[in-house]
C-alpha positions as a printed Julia matrix, in Angstrom:
268×3 Matrix{Float64}:
  27.89  -24.69  50.13
  27.65  -20.91  49.98
  28.35  -20.88  46.21
  25.77  -23.64  45.73
  23.14  -21.58  47.55
  24.07  -18.57  45.44
  23.55  -20.53  42.23
  20.19  -21.86  43.45
  19.11  -18.36  44.42
  20.09  -16.92  41.04
  18.26  -19.71  39.2
  15.2   -19.08  41.34
  15.28  -15.38  40.53
  15.61  -16.07  36.8
  12.67  -18.5   36.84
  10.57  -15.98  38.74
  11.47  -13.2   36.32
  10.58  -15.34  33.31
   7.26  -16.32  34.84
   6.3   -12.7   35.48
   7.63  -11.29  32.18
   5.03  -10.37  29.54
   4.54  -12.65  26.57
   6.74  -12.1   23.56
   5.51   -9.46  21.13
   2.57  -10.63  19.07
   3.39  -11.28  15.42
   0.64   -9.02  14.01
   1.07   -9.98  10.32
   0.85  -13.64  11.3
  -2.39  -13.06  13.23
  -3.82  -11.14  10.3
  -2.98  -14.05   8.02
  -4.67  -16.43  10.46
  -7.92  -14.43  10.57
  -8.02  -13.99   6.79
  -7.38  -17.7    6.21
 -10.29  -18.54   8.53
 -12.54  -16.11   6.65
 -11.55  -17.43   3.22
 -12.25  -21.0    4.27
 -15.85  -20.17   5.2
 -16.6   -17.45   2.65
 -17.85  -19.57  -0.29
 -20.63  -21.21   1.73
 -21.67  -18.0    3.52
 -21.72  -15.99   0.29
 -23.81  -18.62  -1.48
 -26.3   -18.8    1.4
 -26.66  -15.03   1.74
 -27.1   -14.64  -2.01
 -29.86  -17.24  -2.0
 -31.64  -15.68   0.98
 -31.44  -12.08  -0.22
 -32.33  -12.81  -3.85
 -35.58  -14.4   -2.71
 -36.53  -11.19  -0.91
 -35.7    -8.65  -3.58
 -32.38   -7.57  -2.12
 -28.77   -7.97  -3.17
 -25.3    -8.23  -1.67
 -23.73   -4.81  -2.2
 -19.99   -4.26  -2.28
 -19.22   -7.96  -2.18
 -15.78   -7.19  -3.6
 -15.0    -5.8   -0.13
 -16.25   -8.83   1.79
 -12.78   -9.48   3.22
 -11.4    -6.86   5.58
  -8.11   -5.52   4.26
  -4.81   -6.53   5.81
  -4.09   -2.91   6.71
  -7.43   -2.55   8.52
  -6.92   -5.81  10.42
  -3.4    -4.79  11.4
  -4.72   -1.47  12.69
  -7.47   -3.23  14.64
  -5.08   -5.71  16.26
  -2.61   -2.93  17.06
  -5.45   -1.1   18.82
  -6.26   -4.21  20.86
  -2.63   -4.46  21.95
  -2.52   -0.77  22.89
  -5.55   -1.33  25.12
  -4.19   -4.58  26.57
  -0.45   -5.18  25.96
  -0.68   -8.57  27.66
  -3.37   -9.83  25.29
  -2.45  -13.29  23.99
  -2.95  -14.16  20.3
  -5.58  -16.78  21.08
  -7.56  -14.22  23.12
  -8.0   -11.87  20.17
 -11.5   -11.72  18.73
 -12.08  -10.37  15.23
 -15.72  -10.37  14.17
 -15.49   -8.7   10.77
 -12.64  -10.27   8.8
 -15.56  -11.45   6.68
 -18.35   -8.92   6.21
 -21.36   -8.4    3.97
 -23.96   -5.77   3.18
 -27.55   -6.62   2.28
 -29.03   -3.77   0.25
 -32.81   -3.65   0.11
 -35.24   -0.82  -0.48
 -38.13    0.18   1.77
 -40.75   -0.26  -0.95
 -43.47   -0.72  -0.02
 -43.05    0.97   3.36
 -41.96   -1.57   5.96
 -40.28   -3.87   3.42
 -36.76   -3.02   4.62
 -37.54   -3.96   8.23
 -39.37   -7.1    7.17
 -36.43   -8.3    5.07
 -33.96   -7.73   7.92
 -36.11   -9.86  10.22
 -36.52  -12.57   7.59
 -32.83  -12.7    6.63
 -31.72  -13.06  10.24
 -34.38  -15.72  10.89
 -33.38  -17.63   7.75
 -29.72  -17.64   8.82
 -30.69  -18.94  12.26
 -32.7   -21.65  10.53
 -29.55  -22.69   8.65
 -27.46  -23.07  11.8
 -26.16  -19.54  12.33
 -26.43  -17.67  15.61
 -27.22  -13.96  15.89
 -24.95  -12.42  18.53
 -25.61   -8.71  18.09
 -27.9    -6.38  16.17
 -27.11   -2.66  16.37
 -29.54   -0.2   14.81
 -27.78    3.08  13.92
 -30.77    4.78  12.29
 -31.44    7.52  14.91
 -30.49   10.82  13.27
 -28.02   13.53  14.05
 -24.72   11.72  13.52
 -22.38   10.42  10.84
 -23.83    7.01  10.0
 -27.12    5.17   9.58
 -27.67    1.48   9.0
 -28.02   -1.83  10.82
 -24.9    -3.78  11.81
 -25.15   -7.34  13.06
 -22.64   -9.97  14.16
 -23.32  -13.65  13.53
 -21.56  -16.9   14.27
 -21.44  -19.37  11.4
 -22.03  -23.1   12.13
 -18.26  -23.73  12.12
 -17.66  -20.95  14.66
 -16.44  -18.07  12.49
 -17.77  -14.63  13.44
 -18.81  -12.36  10.57
 -20.49   -9.0   10.14
 -23.72   -8.43   8.23
 -24.87   -4.88   7.54
 -28.26   -3.84   6.16
 -28.73   -0.72   4.04
 -31.12    0.94   1.65
 -29.69    2.09  -1.68
 -29.54    5.66  -0.33
 -27.8     4.77   2.93
 -25.3     2.51   1.16
 -24.47    5.3   -1.28
 -23.82    7.81   1.53
 -21.79    5.28   3.48
 -19.61    4.72   0.41
 -19.39    8.46  -0.24
 -18.18    9.22   3.31
 -15.86    6.25   3.78
 -12.64    8.09   2.89
 -13.42   10.74   5.52
 -14.19    7.98   8.01
 -10.78    6.41   7.41
  -9.1     9.8    8.0
 -11.27   10.38  11.08
 -10.26    7.16  12.78
  -6.48    7.56  12.37
  -4.76    7.96  15.76
  -2.75   10.94  14.52
  -5.85   12.92  13.46
  -6.29   15.91  15.78
  -9.47   16.55  17.74
 -10.2    19.67  15.68
  -9.79   17.72  12.45
 -12.0    14.93  13.8
 -14.76   17.45  14.49
 -14.5    18.84  10.97
 -14.58   15.36   9.43
 -17.49   14.33  11.64
 -19.53   17.32  10.49
 -18.72   16.57   6.86
 -19.7    12.92   7.29
 -22.93   13.82   9.08
 -24.22   16.36   6.53
 -25.26   13.93   3.72
 -27.25   11.73   6.12
 -29.89   14.4    6.67
 -31.27   13.66   3.2
 -31.47    9.88   3.66
 -35.05    8.68   4.37
 -35.51    6.51   7.47
 -37.09    3.12   6.68
 -40.61    2.8    8.06
 -40.82    1.15  11.48
 -37.08    0.7   11.94
 -36.87    2.77  15.13
 -39.42    0.73  17.05
 -37.93   -1.35  19.86
 -37.61   -4.98  18.84
 -38.52   -4.27  15.21
 -35.55   -6.21  13.84
 -34.68   -8.94  16.33
 -35.24   -9.88  19.95
 -31.7    -8.69  20.76
 -31.62   -5.51  18.72
 -30.28   -2.29  20.22
 -31.06    1.2   18.98
 -27.85    3.18  19.14
 -27.89    6.84  20.11
 -24.45    8.17  19.25
 -22.77   11.44  20.2
 -19.48   13.2   19.83
 -17.4    12.59  22.95
 -17.58   15.56  25.34
 -20.44   16.89  23.24
 -24.21   16.84  23.79
 -25.51   13.79  25.58
 -27.77   11.35  23.78
 -31.39   12.34  24.04
 -34.51   13.24  22.1
 -32.51   15.73  20.02
 -30.68   12.8   18.47
 -33.96   11.72  16.91
 -34.65   15.08  15.25
 -33.45   16.83  12.14
 -34.08   13.96   9.73
 -36.62   13.52   6.93
 -40.13   12.49   8.0
 -40.24    8.93   9.21
 -40.57    6.92  12.36
 -39.25    8.48  15.53
 -38.38    6.33  18.5
 -39.84    6.82  21.93
 -37.93    7.58  25.09
 -34.13    7.2   24.73
 -34.18    5.79  28.25
 -35.78    2.58  26.99
 -33.81   -0.48  28.04
 -32.61   -1.45  24.58
 -31.31    2.04  23.72
 -27.64    2.63  24.38
 -25.18    5.44  23.7
 -21.85    5.14  21.93
 -19.07    7.71  21.84
 -18.54    8.57  18.2
 -14.74    8.34  18.29
 -14.98    4.7   19.34
 -17.18    3.62  16.45
 -15.66    0.73  14.48
 -18.62    0.22  12.23
 -17.22    0.36   8.68
């Protein structure tokens, strides 16, 4: 009887240990393959629709050869998720930019850039897409300007859609290598500061599209992002200065204005 109780107790302890043990390590390459396969299945229809919509409005899809996020970038993103939450299950992972696009359209005449952004988003909604997020990074004084949005396609896939002028797209492309170095975990704080300054410098010559810093100019859910270097100056009116003449937003305390720490930016 005593040996029987001992066996039962040991079995109970093993069952309890298994129940409380963390899930087996996530197969990162397999998850990357899953997200890329989802993106490739939807890509032809999304690309065709975006091309149709943007062509009608005098824009184009820039950098379409990079519309799929690279395996290395996806692996890095998933690894970061697992560092933040080691217990994260594969089916809880959300990737919203395995498929991503850039609409490039000039601000000629003044206000055209803003108008096209509104019209493109509205046209996508009219074709069954849902706009989940619109982040406006045009306030000055940091290392990036542009509009980044996240949409859900009719079949459920999340994808990213950026909007740029020719000038902002050129600077984004020019600074991308520094951005990749900046975001590496092994890059020191001092090196990050140097890279940030180098990335920020070219943006001072990029004109701000007319009307783009007005609350609600792009979409009912848009947010104007005031970014700062972590542990550096807080977001505020100074973030709106130091750029070429153009629209300047009102109070940074407005409800749709939020601050992001620059190290955490995952925009490119």
